[in-house]
Every structure is written in C-alpha cells, then in structure tokens.
C-alpha positions as CSV (number, residue, x, y, z in Angstrom):
1,M,-12.0,-2.8,-6.4
2,E,-8.6,-4.2,-6.6
3,M,-5.3,-2.4,-7.5
4,T,-1.6,-3.4,-7.5
5,L,0.9,-0.7,-6.6
6,Q,4.6,-1.1,-7.3
7,V,6.5,0.1,-4.2
8,N,10.3,0.5,-4.0
9,G,12.3,0.3,-0.8
10,M,10.6,-2.5,1.0
11,T,13.2,-5.1,2.1
12,C,11.9,-6.8,5.3
13,G,9.0,-7.8,7.5
14,H,9.1,-4.3,9.2
15,C,8.6,-2.7,5.8
16,E,5.7,-5.0,5.0
17,K,4.1,-4.2,8.4
18,A,4.6,-0.4,7.9
19,V,2.9,-0.4,4.5
20,K,0.1,-2.6,5.7
21,G,-0.4,-0.4,8.7
22,A,-0.4,2.8,6.8
23,L,-3.0,1.5,4.3
24,G,-5.0,-0.1,7.0
25,E,-5.6,3.3,8.6
26,L,-7.4,4.6,5.6
27,E,-11.1,4.3,5.4
28,G,-12.3,2.0,2.6
29,I,-9.3,-0.4,2.6
30,Q,-10.6,-3.9,2.8
31,G,-7.4,-5.9,2.3
32,V,-3.6,-5.6,1.7
33,D,-1.2,-8.2,0.5
34,V,2.5,-7.3,0.2
35,D,5.1,-9.2,-1.8
36,L,8.5,-8.1,-0.7
37,A,10.4,-10.0,-3.5
38,S,8.5,-8.2,-6.3
39,G,7.7,-5.0,-4.5
40,K,4.0,-5.4,-5.4
41,V,1.3,-4.3,-3.0
42,D,-2.2,-5.7,-3.8
43,V,-5.0,-3.6,-2.3
44,V,-8.7,-4.4,-2.1
45,Y,-10.6,-1.2,-1.5
46,D,-13.9,0.7,-1.8
47,D,-13.3,3.4,-4.5
48,T,-16.1,5.6,-3.0
49,L,-14.1,6.0,0.2
50,V,-10.4,6.1,-0.8
51,T,-8.4,7.1,-3.9
52,K,-5.2,5.8,-5.3
53,N,-3.5,9.1,-4.5
54,E,-4.5,8.7,-0.8
55,M,-3.0,5.2,-0.8
56,K,0.2,6.5,-2.5
57,E,0.6,9.3,0.0
58,A,0.1,7.0,3.0
59,I,2.8,4.6,1.7
60,E,5.2,7.5,0.9
61,E,4.8,8.9,4.4
62,Q,6.3,5.7,5.6
63,G,9.4,6.4,3.5
64,Y,8.8,4.2,0.4
65,D,8.5,5.2,-3.2
66,V,5.3,4.3,-5.1
67,V,6.1,4.0,-8.8
68,A,2.8,2.7,-10.2
C-alpha cells in the first residue's frame, strides 16, 4: 500500500533523516520518500504489519506534527 502523510516542522536534511529513521524502524515499512519543500512523506508499507496511527506516532515522537 502507499500513503502520503502531511508533516509540519521539517526544514532540513536532519529532519528528513529523523522521519525516515523513525518510520524505518517500524515493521512493514518498505519505503519512505520525504519532500521537505511540501512537507509530504510518501510511505510504501504492508498494511497487515503497520497502521497509519503507528506511523503518525513514530513521526510525532521525533517532534514533528502529522496533519494528514
């Protein structure tokens, strides 16, 4: 499955690395693409192993705000 999350607060390469790292630790995440300019995070995942809420929590634990 694929999903795009809107994440506020990402401004630099460190932000991108933090979000990719947080999501990468979750079981079922197959790919993450971060666009800093738009704040969009595209995630390819196995929906039998990980939920949107788990992804949202992982990003928010890094200090960013997931709006969609």
